[in-house]
N, C-alpha and C positions, 0 to 999 in steps of 0.2 A: 548394910551396902557399903563397900569400899570406897575410899576417897576416889580411886581412878574411875569406879563404875558411878560415883556421883557426878563427876566432872562429865563424864560420856553423856550421862542421862540430859544434865543441863544443856550441854552442847546440842544433843538432839532436838530439844524443845526449842533452842534459839533458831535451828535450821527448819524446822517445821513451820515456825512463826514467820521467816522470812520469805518462804516457799509460797505463803498464802497469796492470792492475787487480790490484794487490798490497796487502798489509797497509800498506806502506810508502809507497806512490803513493797519489796522489789519482784517478788513472785518467783516461781522456778524457772531457771532458764532453759529455753527450747532451742530447737533446731533452726529456726528462721535466721535470715541473714544480718537481722537488726541487732547489732552488738550492743546497743545501748537502751535495749527495749527494758523497762522496768526502772531504769537509773534517771531517766530524763524528765526535768519538770520544768514547766513553763515560766519564766521571768517576767510576763506581762499581766497574768492575772491572780497572782498569788501564789504560785509555785504548785499548782494542781499537776498531777502526773500526766506526762504526753503519751498518746497512744502510738502504735505501730501500724502502718497502712502498707499492704502490698499489692502492686498492680504489675501490669506486663503491657507493653506496646509491641503489639503485632508478634514479629518473630525474635524479638529481643528477649534477654533473660530476664526472670523474675527480679524486680528491684523492690526498693521500699522506700517512705519518707516518715516522718515523724510530725504528728498534729496534735494540737491543743484544743479538743472539742469539748471542754466541761462544761461550758453553758447551753451550746446546741443539744446536747447529748442529754444533760439534766434538767435543763429548763425549756428546750425547744426554741430557744430565742438566738438571733445573732449568728454571726461566722466565725468559724474556728480562730482563735487568736492569732496562730500562725503555723505555718507549714514549712518544713525545712527538708531537703533532699537528705536523704538517709546515707549513702555512702560518702558525701563529702563530710558530713559531720562526724562519721565513724571514724574516718581517716584523720581527722584534726585532734580527736581525743584519743586515739592510739599512739599519735605521734606524741602527745603530751604525756602518756604512759611511759613510753620508751624512755623519754627524755628523763623523767622523774626516776626511773629506777635503774638508768645508767651510772649514775654515781655509785648507788649501792652494788651493782654489778662489779664495776671496778674494786670496791672494797672486798667485795664476795672473793674476786680473783686475786687479790692479795692476801687475803686469809687462806687462800687455797695453796698459793705459793708457800707462806710460811708453814701451813699444816704439813706439806708434802716435805719441807725440810725438817720439821720435828720429827716426821716419822722415819727420815732417813738417819736422822741423830739417834733414835730408838733401836734401830736395827743394827747401826754400828757397835751401840753400847752391846746388844745381844751376840754379835758376832766376837766382840772382844771377850766377853766373858766365857763363851764357848770354847775360844782358842786357850784361855787362861786356864780353864778346868782341864783341857786336853793336854796341857803342858804339866800341870801339877800331877795328872794321874801317872804322865811317862815318868816325872822325876820320882814318885812313890813305887812304881815298878822298877825302877833302877835302884833304890835304896834296899827293898826287898831282895832283889836279886843279890846283891853285894854283901848282905847280911847273912845269906844262907850258907850251911857248912857244905864244904866241896863234898864230903863223903855222901852227902845225902843226893844222889844223881837224880832220881826222879823229880824232887822238890826243885832243885837247881834248873831242871830241864822245863819244868812246867813255869817257874817265873821268869825264866828266859823267854820263853813264849808269850807270857804275858807283856814283858817290857817290848818287844818287838811289835805287838799289836798295838800299845799304847803309843809307841813312835810312830806307827803308820797312820793312825787315827789323828796324831797332832800334826803331821805333814798335810794329811788330807785337808782338816780343817784349815789350815795357814794358807792352803793353795786357794781354797773355796772363799776364804776373807780377803785375799789378795785380788781375785778375780771381781769380788763385791766392791771391793774399793775403786777399782779401775772403771766399772761401768756404772757404779751410782756415787757420784761425787758429793762432798759435803753439803755443797750448795748447787741450788739449780742453775743451769748454764742459761745464757743469754737467749738462746733459741726456745728453751723449755719455758722460761718466763714470758717470751712474747705469746709463746702458744696458750698460757694461761691467761694472759690479758687479753687474747683475743678473744674470748669467751665474751666479754663485756660487749663488743662490736657486733658479735653474732646474734644479737636479741632480735634485731630485725628479721633477719633470715629465720630464725627459729619460730617468731610468731606467724610468720607467712608459710611456716612448713605445712604441705598439704596434709600430713598425718595428724596435725592438730585440729581436732574438730571446731565448729562454731560454738557448740557447748562449752568446751575446755576455755575458750577464749572469753566466753561471757563469764564463766567461774572465776577466771582470773582478774577481770574487770571487777568484779563485785567483790573480791577480796582487797583490792586495793582502793577502790573509790566507794564511798557511802550515797553520793548524790550528784548528779549533773543538773544545773540551772542554766537554760539558755534563753535568749531574747533577742529576736530580731531588730537590728536598728533601723526604725523606720518601715521604708519598703525596699532598703539598698541591699544590696548582697553581703552584707556584714552582719555578723552574729557575734554576741558576747556570750562566752561560755565561763561560767564558773563551775569548778569541779570543787568538791569538798572530800578530801581524801579520808581514808579510815584514820580515825585519830581527832578529827575536826579540823585539820589545816586545810585553807582553801586558795588556790590559785585562780588567777583571772587571765583570759587569754581571748583572742578575737579570731573568728572562724569565717570562711568565705563559702556561701552557698550560691548554686546557678539561679539565675533569675531570666526572666522571660525578655525583658524591653530594656532597652540602652538606657532611658532616663532612670531606670532603677539603680543604675551604677553610681557608688558614692563619688567617683571621679568623673561623671558624665561631663560636667562643665570644662573640666581639665583636659577631657578628650576632645571636645569640640575647640576648645583653645589651639590644642597641638594640631588638628585638622587644618585650622585656618592659618596657623603658622607656617605649618610644612607647605602648603598650598601657596601661600605667599612666597615664599624661597624658590618657586618655580620647579618643585619636584612632582613628579608624575605618580599616578595612582600606585604602581608597585613600588616605588623607592619609598612613599608615605608609608605602605603597608610593612615594608621592612623597619623602618624606623620605629613605628609604633611597637612592633614585636620585640626589637631590641630595647626598648624604654620598658619593657615589662606592662605595658598596657594588653588588658585581655577584654573579650567582647562577652556578653553575657551567654546565658545558657550553658552548654556542655563543652564547648570548644574552647581551647588553651590558647589559640595563636589566630591572628586576623588573617582573612584572605581577601584578595583583591576585590573579589565580588563584593565582600562585606563593606569594605573601605569605599568603594565606588556608590553602593547604595547609601551610605551617611553622607558622602559628598553631595549627592542628589538631593538628598531629603531634606539638607539644610543650606542648599543653595550655595556650595562652596566650590568655586571653579578653579579646576587645575589645568595646566598644559596638557593637550592631547586628549582632553576628556570631552567628548562631543555629547551635545544634549539639544533635544527637538525642544523648541520654546513650548510652552503650553497653549492650548487653543483659548479663543475667547469664547466660552460657552454661554448659551442664554439661562435663564433661571431654571432652577430645577434640574440641572445636568452638571453633572461632577465626573472630574478625573478620578483615578484611584487614590492620587495623593491629596487632593483637596477633601475627597471624602473621609480619608483616614483622619486628617486635620479636623475636619468637623466634628467626627464622632470620637476624636481622641484615643484613636486605636493605631496600632502599628501596621503598616503598609502590608507586609506579609499576611496579617490577619485580615485584610479585605480582600486580597487575593484568594486566600483560603475560602471564604464565604463565596466568593465568584464561582470557585472550582466546585462547592458543594450544592451550588445551585440556590443559595439563600439570597444573593444579589443578582439581577439581571444586567448584563453589559451589553455593548456593541462595539464592533471595530469598523471604523469609516475607512472607504480607500484613501490610499496616500497618507493616512494619519496613524501614528505609532501608539498613540494613546486609547484606551478603553474609556467609552463614554458610558456613563451610569445614569440612568433617570431615577430620581428620587424627590418626591415632593414633601411638604411638612409631614403627613402622614406617614410616608414612607421612611422619613427620618426619625420619625419617633418609634416606629416598630424596630429599626436597626439598632436604637439606642435601648430598647428594651431587650433586644437580642444581647447586646454587649454587657448588660447589667445581670444576665444570669449568673448563677454561681458556677465555678469551675466543676468540669465533669457533668453537666446538666445533660449534655446530649448523647453521653455515652453510657447512661445508666438505664437500667432494665426496668419498665414501668409495668404495673398491672394494667391488664387490658379491660376495658368496660365489658361488663357481662352482657351477651347477645341474649337481647328478650325473646322468650319463646313464640313459636308461631301460634297464631290464634286457633283455637280449637272449636269446632262446629259440632255440638251435640246431636244436630238434628240428621236423622237418618235419611241417608242419601235414597230418593224414589228412581225406581227403574223406569226407564221411558216404556 
């Protein structure tokens, strides 16, 4: 077996081992949208491999998330260590990859410029040699013509023709060399150098090119990255990301994931303080919203900017008064009667969740004439039921469950008697 064949054989074995779907190998890249599948490991439970889960919400396109369910899957105990929305983490890692290869891309572009000039120098040498050979051929034909005896007319005529042909070839090559020199300068022009250097800035565009498949992007990531370890910081939107690059070098960064509630935001106390300060300055809801967006504060979930409705709900929920923001005082209700706000506080739930339960029919409420608030009747037993409903695992109500078997109808073996 030749050396090249032995190297190819060893490379094939390494590729087959990497394509195995095991805890120690990333597995073969597939066509799903989860770019980090096979590379992601949990930083909360000892580095176990995280899985990709795909889901769809109504008419929205299929999306994915990453979850570590090592203990529930292998031991049937506990909850998943962490769950991270896939697109947000994918975008963060891709940005890290493009930033890491950008200096290499600049270096490659400089090497390409140097190579282009080196190739130009080689062509310059070849052209000079061709012109020099043509000049020497013309001089040799001239000497042969001059040394010929005039009496040998046929020989003189043939040598004269060869001399004319050599002169014509020399003139043609000198003209071609002149055109080459004018169209291919010895060094690249500023425009050509800018075009070469622009290739480094085109990496994001090339990555997002629709002709590049998801499988090819995964192959590129696996070429550059050996392992990615992630750990959610508490229950916040922050995710610590450690990338182990090919060769063993590690980089640390922090990604941002969508969260469900405001109190999960790491800057939630600062957000409440800003709301209080801005309201104290006499700003209305619209002005407060514009200031929060200008300062870079963002709401949870998938939105990137605050709306006046979101800010208004926050002001009401935390009892922050602003000019022009009217509110109806809460009624004085008897025992076991609640408003949506007081019930949400009792259950430690977002107000929107309580409204969702009302719309689904899980909570019964009523509207009294002349009152804007919904009134909910809930005694101690009902509060206990709602708390049990709150503690159900995420996705409990959307899962398809096995139906209980229908018992067969009783069979009477006694023959029916005709009347």
